[in-house]
C-alpha positions as a LaTeX table, in Angstrom:
\begin{tabular}{lrrr}
\hline
Residue & $x$ (\AA) & $y$ (\AA) & $z$ (\AA) \\
\hline
Met1 & 44.10 & 77.71 & $-155.81$ \\
Glu2 & 45.76 & 74.36 & $-156.47$ \\
Glu3 & 43.58 & 72.71 & $-153.82$ \\
Ile4 & 40.40 & 74.13 & $-155.39$ \\
Val5 & 41.41 & 72.85 & $-158.85$ \\
His6 & 42.19 & 69.43 & $-157.36$ \\
Ile7 & 38.73 & 69.24 & $-155.71$ \\
Leu8 & 36.97 & 70.28 & $-158.93$ \\
Val9 & 38.92 & 67.84 & $-161.12$ \\
His10 & 38.40 & 64.98 & $-158.66$ \\
Ala11 & 34.66 & 65.68 & $-158.49$ \\
Ala12 & 34.42 & 65.88 & $-162.30$ \\
Leu13 & 36.28 & 62.59 & $-162.80$ \\
Asp14 & 34.17 & 60.78 & $-160.20$ \\
Ser15 & 31.01 & 62.07 & $-161.86$ \\
Leu16 & 32.16 & 61.15 & $-165.38$ \\
Lys17 & 32.81 & 57.56 & $-164.30$ \\
Val18 & 29.12 & 57.19 & $-163.48$ \\
Phe19 & 27.74 & 58.72 & $-166.69$ \\
Pro20 & 28.01 & 55.69 & $-169.07$ \\
Phe21 & 26.25 & 53.46 & $-166.53$ \\
Leu22 & 23.50 & 56.05 & $-166.04$ \\
Phe23 & 22.88 & 56.22 & $-169.77$ \\
Leu24 & 22.68 & 52.44 & $-170.18$ \\
Met25 & 20.34 & 52.12 & $-167.19$ \\
Tyr26 & 17.98 & 54.76 & $-168.58$ \\
Val27 & 17.91 & 53.04 & $-171.98$ \\
Leu28 & 16.88 & 49.81 & $-170.25$ \\
Ile29 & 14.26 & 51.67 & $-168.21$ \\
Glu30 & 12.80 & 53.20 & $-171.37$ \\
Leu31 & 12.51 & 49.73 & $-172.91$ \\
Leu32 & 10.75 & 48.43 & $-169.81$ \\
Glu33 & 8.42 & 51.44 & $-169.39$ \\
His34 & 7.36 & 51.37 & $-173.05$ \\
Arg35 & 6.15 & 47.78 & $-172.70$ \\
Thr36 & 4.34 & 48.11 & $-169.39$ \\
Asn37 & 0.79 & 49.32 & $-168.85$ \\
Ile38 & $-1.00$ & 48.26 & $-165.67$ \\
Thr39 & $-4.31$ & 49.76 & $-166.80$ \\
Lys40 & $-4.97$ & 47.12 & $-169.46$ \\
Asn41 & $-6.58$ & 44.82 & $-166.87$ \\
Lys42 & $-9.11$ & 46.91 & $-164.97$ \\
Asn43 & $-9.75$ & 44.32 & $-162.27$ \\
Val44 & $-6.21$ & 44.40 & $-160.88$ \\
Leu45 & $-6.51$ & 48.12 & $-160.10$ \\
Thr46 & $-9.05$ & 47.59 & $-157.30$ \\
Gly47 & $-8.71$ & 43.89 & $-156.48$ \\
Asn48 & $-6.99$ & 42.20 & $-153.56$ \\
Leu49 & $-3.69$ & 42.15 & $-155.42$ \\
Ala50 & $-3.69$ & 45.90 & $-156.14$ \\
Pro51 & $-1.24$ & 46.95 & $-153.36$ \\
Leu52 & 1.07 & 44.04 & $-154.24$ \\
Leu53 & 1.02 & 45.01 & $-157.91$ \\
Gly54 & 1.52 & 48.67 & $-156.99$ \\
Ala55 & 4.57 & 47.85 & $-154.87$ \\
Ala56 & 6.04 & 45.62 & $-157.60$ \\
Thr57 & 5.68 & 48.27 & $-160.30$ \\
Gly58 & 6.86 & 51.07 & $-158.04$ \\
Ile59 & 10.12 & 49.22 & $-157.33$ \\
Ile60 & 11.10 & 49.53 & $-161.00$ \\
Pro61 & 13.59 & 52.45 & $-160.96$ \\
Gln62 & 11.68 & 55.15 & $-162.82$ \\
Cys63 & 8.99 & 57.63 & $-161.82$ \\
Gly64 & 6.50 & 56.89 & $-164.62$ \\
Phe65 & 4.52 & 54.47 & $-162.48$ \\
Ser66 & 4.13 & 56.94 & $-159.62$ \\
Val67 & 2.77 & 59.47 & $-162.13$ \\
Met68 & 0.39 & 56.84 & $-163.51$ \\
Ala69 & $-0.75$ & 55.89 & $-159.99$ \\
Ala70 & $-1.33$ & 59.55 & $-159.11$ \\
Lys71 & $-3.47$ & 60.04 & $-162.23$ \\
Leu72 & $-5.50$ & 56.91 & $-161.39$ \\
Tyr73 & $-5.94$ & 58.09 & $-157.80$ \\
Asp74 & $-6.97$ & 61.57 & $-158.92$ \\
Lys75 & $-9.68$ & 59.97 & $-161.08$ \\
Lys76 & $-10.75$ & 57.76 & $-158.11$ \\
Leu77 & $-9.81$ & 54.61 & $-160.00$ \\
Ile78 & $-7.58$ & 53.16 & $-157.24$ \\
Arg79 & $-7.69$ & 53.25 & $-153.45$ \\
Thr80 & $-5.49$ & 55.26 & $-151.09$ \\
Gly81 & $-3.55$ & 52.19 & $-150.02$ \\
Thr82 & $-2.72$ & 51.30 & $-153.61$ \\
Val83 & $-1.33$ & 54.72 & $-154.47$ \\
Leu84 & 0.67 & 54.67 & $-151.21$ \\
Ala85 & 2.08 & 51.27 & $-152.17$ \\
Val86 & 3.37 & 52.72 & $-155.45$ \\
Phe87 & 4.67 & 55.89 & $-153.81$ \\
Phe88 & 6.54 & 54.11 & $-151.00$ \\
Ala89 & 8.12 & 51.69 & $-153.48$ \\
Thr90 & 9.24 & 54.46 & $-155.84$ \\
Ser91 & 12.89 & 55.35 & $-155.30$ \\
Asp92 & 13.32 & 57.58 & $-158.39$ \\
Glu93 & 17.09 & 57.73 & $-159.09$ \\
Ala94 & 18.29 & 55.86 & $-155.98$ \\
Ile95 & 18.57 & 52.31 & $-157.35$ \\
Val96 & 20.25 & 53.48 & $-160.56$ \\
Leu97 & 22.80 & 55.55 & $-158.63$ \\
Leu98 & 23.59 & 52.75 & $-156.19$ \\
Leu99 & 24.13 & 50.29 & $-159.05$ \\
Ser100 & 26.41 & 52.71 & $-160.89$ \\
Ser101 & 28.23 & 54.05 & $-157.81$ \\
Gly102 & 31.39 & 51.96 & $-158.28$ \\
Ser103 & 31.33 & 51.21 & $-154.56$ \\
Gly104 & 30.92 & 47.51 & $-153.82$ \\
Ala105 & 29.36 & 48.15 & $-150.41$ \\
Lys106 & 26.80 & 50.61 & $-151.81$ \\
Thr107 & 25.95 & 48.35 & $-154.76$ \\
Val108 & 25.36 & 45.43 & $-152.38$ \\
Ala109 & 22.99 & 47.70 & $-150.42$ \\
Val110 & 20.59 & 47.66 & $-153.40$ \\
Met111 & 18.99 & 44.37 & $-152.36$ \\
Pro112 & 18.26 & 45.38 & $-148.73$ \\
Val113 & 16.92 & 48.72 & $-149.98$ \\
Ile114 & 14.58 & 47.01 & $-152.46$ \\
Ala115 & 13.47 & 44.53 & $-149.78$ \\
Ile116 & 12.71 & 47.30 & $-147.27$ \\
Leu117 & 10.85 & 49.46 & $-149.81$ \\
Phe118 & 8.81 & 46.49 & $-151.02$ \\
Ala119 & 7.91 & 45.34 & $-147.50$ \\
Val120 & 6.90 & 48.85 & $-146.38$ \\
Ser121 & 4.91 & 49.41 & $-149.59$ \\
Val122 & 2.93 & 46.17 & $-149.36$ \\
Ala123 & 2.26 & 46.60 & $-145.62$ \\
Met124 & 1.12 & 50.21 & $-145.93$ \\
Gly125 & $-0.87$ & 49.46 & $-149.08$ \\
Tyr126 & $-2.96$ & 46.74 & $-147.46$ \\
Leu127 & $-3.25$ & 48.64 & $-144.16$ \\
Phe128 & $-4.67$ & 51.82 & $-145.71$ \\
Asn129 & $-6.86$ & 49.95 & $-148.17$ \\
Ala130 & $-8.38$ & 48.21 & $-145.13$ \\
Val131 & $-8.77$ & 51.52 & $-143.27$ \\
Phe132 & $-10.43$ & 53.16 & $-146.30$ \\
Arg133 & $-12.27$ & 50.06 & $-147.50$ \\
Arg134 & $-15.48$ & 52.09 & $-148.05$ \\
Glu135 & $-13.68$ & 54.59 & $-150.27$ \\
Pro136 & $-15.91$ & 55.32 & $-153.32$ \\
Leu137 & $-14.36$ & 54.37 & $-156.65$ \\
Ala138 & $-15.06$ & 55.24 & $-160.28$ \\
Glu139 & $-14.52$ & 52.92 & $-163.24$ \\
Leu140 & $-12.06$ & 53.11 & $-166.10$ \\
Gly141 & $-13.90$ & 53.67 & $-169.38$ \\
Glu142 & $-13.91$ & 51.05 & $-172.11$ \\
Gly143 & $-10.61$ & 51.25 & $-173.97$ \\
Glu144 & $-9.36$ & 54.06 & $-171.69$ \\
Glu145 & $-5.72$ & 53.89 & $-170.62$ \\
Ile146 & $-3.75$ & 56.01 & $-168.18$ \\
Cys147 & $-0.11$ & 56.50 & $-169.12$ \\
Gly148 & 2.70 & 57.67 & $-166.91$ \\
Thr149 & 5.00 & 60.38 & $-168.15$ \\
Pro150 & 8.39 & 59.14 & $-166.97$ \\
Cys151 & 10.47 & 61.70 & $-165.15$ \\
Gly152 & 8.90 & 64.76 & $-166.68$ \\
His153 & 9.25 & 63.80 & $-170.34$ \\
Asp154 & 6.16 & 63.72 & $-172.50$ \\
His155 & 6.47 & 60.77 & $-174.87$ \\
Glu156 & 2.94 & 61.02 & $-176.22$ \\
His157 & 4.10 & 62.72 & $-179.43$ \\
Asp158 & 6.89 & 60.29 & $-180.37$ \\
His159 & 5.72 & 56.77 & $-179.54$ \\
Asp160 & 6.98 & 55.65 & $-182.96$ \\
Asn161 & 10.24 & 57.59 & $-182.89$ \\
Asn162 & 12.71 & 55.08 & $-181.46$ \\
Leu163 & 15.67 & 57.44 & $-181.87$ \\
His164 & 14.09 & 59.98 & $-179.52$ \\
Arg165 & 12.77 & 57.37 & $-177.10$ \\
Tyr166 & 15.82 & 55.15 & $-176.78$ \\
Leu167 & 18.67 & 57.61 & $-177.40$ \\
Phe168 & 17.82 & 61.27 & $-176.87$ \\
His169 & 15.54 & 60.89 & $-173.84$ \\
Pro170 & 17.90 & 58.55 & $-171.91$ \\
Leu171 & 20.83 & 60.82 & $-172.85$ \\
Glu172 & 18.97 & 63.94 & $-171.69$ \\
His173 & 17.99 & 62.24 & $-168.41$ \\
Ala174 & 21.53 & 60.91 & $-167.83$ \\
Leu175 & 23.00 & 64.39 & $-168.44$ \\
Gln176 & 20.52 & 65.96 & $-166.01$ \\
Ile177 & 21.40 & 63.48 & $-163.25$ \\
Phe178 & 25.12 & 63.85 & $-164.10$ \\
Val179 & 24.85 & 67.59 & $-163.39$ \\
Tyr180 & 23.16 & 66.92 & $-160.03$ \\
Ile181 & 25.84 & 64.38 & $-159.11$ \\
Leu182 & 28.62 & 66.78 & $-160.13$ \\
Ile183 & 27.16 & 69.56 & $-157.96$ \\
Val184 & 26.84 & 67.23 & $-154.97$ \\
Asn185 & 30.36 & 65.84 & $-155.47$ \\
Ile186 & 31.85 & 69.33 & $-155.65$ \\
Ala187 & 29.95 & 70.44 & $-152.54$ \\
Phe188 & 31.02 & 67.36 & $-150.58$ \\
Gly189 & 34.58 & 67.74 & $-151.87$ \\
Phe190 & 34.87 & 71.23 & $-150.38$ \\
Ile191 & 33.05 & 70.22 & $-147.18$ \\
Met192 & 35.26 & 67.19 & $-146.58$ \\
His193 & 38.42 & 69.14 & $-147.41$ \\
Tyr194 & 37.74 & 72.11 & $-145.15$ \\
Ala195 & 35.46 & 70.63 & $-142.48$ \\
Glu196 & 36.11 & 66.89 & $-142.34$ \\
Gly197 & 36.30 & 66.84 & $-138.53$ \\
Ala198 & 33.03 & 68.72 & $-138.14$ \\
Ile199 & 31.27 & 66.40 & $-140.60$ \\
Glu200 & 32.50 & 63.27 & $-138.84$ \\
Ser201 & 31.37 & 64.72 & $-135.51$ \\
Phe202 & 27.93 & 65.52 & $-136.94$ \\
Leu203 & 27.54 & 62.02 & $-138.39$ \\
Arg204 & 28.30 & 60.53 & $-134.98$ \\
Ser205 & 26.13 & 62.85 & $-132.88$ \\
Gly206 & 23.53 & 64.04 & $-135.39$ \\
Lys207 & 22.55 & 60.79 & $-137.10$ \\
Trp208 & 19.33 & 60.63 & $-135.06$ \\
Phe209 & 18.16 & 63.86 & $-136.74$ \\
Gln210 & 18.91 & 62.61 & $-140.23$ \\
Pro211 & 15.64 & 60.67 & $-140.86$ \\
Leu212 & 13.62 & 63.81 & $-140.00$ \\
Ile213 & 15.56 & 65.99 & $-142.44$ \\
Ser214 & 16.07 & 63.38 & $-145.15$ \\
Ala215 & 12.39 & 62.39 & $-145.26$ \\
Ala216 & 11.42 & 66.07 & $-145.68$ \\
Ile217 & 13.85 & 66.39 & $-148.60$ \\
Gly218 & 12.53 & 63.14 & $-150.06$ \\
Leu219 & 9.03 & 64.59 & $-150.30$ \\
Ile220 & 10.22 & 67.19 & $-152.81$ \\
Pro221 & 8.76 & 66.00 & $-156.15$ \\
Asn222 & 11.93 & 66.34 & $-158.19$ \\
Cys223 & 14.61 & 63.84 & $-159.20$ \\
Ala224 & 17.21 & 66.17 & $-157.66$ \\
Ala225 & 15.92 & 65.18 & $-154.20$ \\
Ser226 & 16.59 & 61.45 & $-154.61$ \\
Thr227 & 19.92 & 62.23 & $-156.32$ \\
Val228 & 21.13 & 64.40 & $-153.43$ \\
Ile229 & 20.01 & 61.87 & $-150.80$ \\
Thr230 & 21.58 & 58.90 & $-152.59$ \\
Gln231 & 24.81 & 60.66 & $-153.48$ \\
Ala232 & 25.17 & 61.85 & $-149.88$ \\
Tyr233 & 24.81 & 58.21 & $-148.76$ \\
Ile234 & 27.31 & 56.98 & $-151.38$ \\
Leu235 & 29.82 & 59.60 & $-150.19$ \\
Asn236 & 29.24 & 58.51 & $-146.55$ \\
Gly237 & 27.67 & 61.84 & $-145.68$ \\
Leu238 & 24.39 & 60.17 & $-144.69$ \\
Ser239 & 23.67 & 57.12 & $-142.56$ \\
Phe240 & 21.68 & 54.19 & $-143.91$ \\
Gly241 & 18.77 & 55.16 & $-141.65$ \\
Gly242 & 18.74 & 58.69 & $-143.01$ \\
Phe243 & 19.06 & 57.39 & $-146.56$ \\
Ile244 & 16.20 & 54.88 & $-146.31$ \\
Ala245 & 13.93 & 57.51 & $-144.71$ \\
Gly246 & 14.55 & 59.90 & $-147.60$ \\
Ile247 & 14.04 & 57.27 & $-150.28$ \\
Cys248 & 10.86 & 55.92 & $-148.63$ \\
Ala249 & 9.39 & 59.42 & $-148.69$ \\
Asn250 & 10.35 & 60.03 & $-152.32$ \\
Ala251 & 7.58 & 59.40 & $-154.87$ \\
Gly252 & 9.20 & 60.97 & $-157.90$ \\
Leu253 & 6.81 & 63.26 & $-159.75$ \\
Gly254 & 3.73 & 61.45 & $-158.48$ \\
Leu255 & 2.99 & 64.02 & $-155.79$ \\
Thr256 & 3.14 & 66.79 & $-158.38$ \\
Ile257 & 0.07 & 65.35 & $-160.10$ \\
Leu258 & $-1.93$ & 65.38 & $-156.86$ \\
Leu259 & $-0.73$ & 68.84 & $-155.86$ \\
Lys260 & $-1.76$ & 70.26 & $-159.26$ \\
Ser261 & $-5.32$ & 69.01 & $-158.86$ \\
Arg262 & $-7.43$ & 71.27 & $-156.62$ \\
Lys263 & $-9.96$ & 68.52 & $-155.95$ \\
Ser264 & $-7.16$ & 66.25 & $-154.70$ \\
Leu265 & $-5.26$ & 68.86 & $-152.68$ \\
Lys266 & $-6.47$ & 67.63 & $-149.27$ \\
Lys267 & $-5.73$ & 64.07 & $-150.30$ \\
Ala268 & $-2.27$ & 65.13 & $-151.47$ \\
Phe269 & $-1.38$ & 66.65 & $-148.08$ \\
Ala270 & $-2.83$ & 63.61 & $-146.29$ \\
Val271 & $-0.73$ & 61.27 & $-148.46$ \\
Met272 & 2.36 & 63.41 & $-147.85$ \\
Gly273 & 1.75 & 63.35 & $-144.08$ \\
Ile274 & 1.41 & 59.56 & $-144.07$ \\
Met275 & 4.53 & 59.16 & $-146.20$ \\
Tyr276 & 6.58 & 61.46 & $-143.98$ \\
Gly277 & 5.52 & 59.79 & $-140.73$ \\
Val278 & 6.04 & 56.24 & $-141.99$ \\
Ser279 & 9.36 & 57.10 & $-143.68$ \\
Val280 & 10.77 & 58.70 & $-140.53$ \\
Ala281 & 9.69 & 55.64 & $-138.51$ \\
Val282 & 11.37 & 53.30 & $-141.03$ \\
Gly283 & 14.53 & 55.42 & $-140.85$ \\
Tyr284 & 14.65 & 55.20 & $-137.06$ \\
Ile285 & 14.02 & 51.45 & $-137.13$ \\
Ala286 & 16.92 & 51.07 & $-139.58$ \\
Leu287 & 19.15 & 53.23 & $-137.37$ \\
Gly288 & 18.21 & 51.18 & $-134.29$ \\
Ile289 & 18.96 & 47.88 & $-136.06$ \\
Met290 & 22.29 & 49.16 & $-137.42$ \\
Gln291 & 23.30 & 50.35 & $-133.94$ \\
Ala292 & 22.20 & 47.07 & $-132.33$ \\
Val293 & 24.38 & 45.01 & $-134.69$ \\
Gly294 & 27.25 & 47.46 & $-134.35$ \\
Ile295 & 27.32 & 48.77 & $-137.93$ \\
\hline
\end{tabular}
């Protein structure tokens, strides 16, 4: 009983240490999201810079841009490569969790992660825009804007309510992620306490299966997926290759928009297939590089 209490207390304390940083990060993200709208300039949505812009906006750690990109794609306002650029760049909760992890090594990993996501996003964006260069497009109506709904919250009704936008919504989001982190920390606490040897053995022998599994989890359109993947990496339960595969495949709630639209259902499964295949390949490349340099 004493051991169980110790595991629970340790997991709770580790999770509580992260909470203030999560809240501050989500306040900053709300400030940034409120002032960004990529649909104001119609030309950039379909021009030569579209995949580059998509990758740059997707890197910002929130899922509002992936939702916006999915809505634009559903309305045939952007090309397949552009929506893929946004989706591949989107890491949902990963960057925030790495920055607030308290682990120097994991925090330093933020820059390589961003660099990899950006490079993959730009490359895949331009590749698939070239492949589908004859893709028919519609036009955004005069004065029409497409807004992303960040991480499941509908801000349409309270654009002028700063208290809700900059306090309650970040607090609600931080609490939600805190619960996910706590659950993962408790689970890993029990696993490491009762099966540490088996876990270490799996990480040594099973790391080549991790990109396959992690990328599949990453495709789940829920912030719990990126939280579980990132927290597993922070707790050394997942290799960098497995982690990067899962985060590459994660597009936040963007896929939900495509899956809800019957006319885009085939496109949604095609996009998911591309994301899974590319993400697994990126994960294996990362694993190969890490093994080659002896890390």
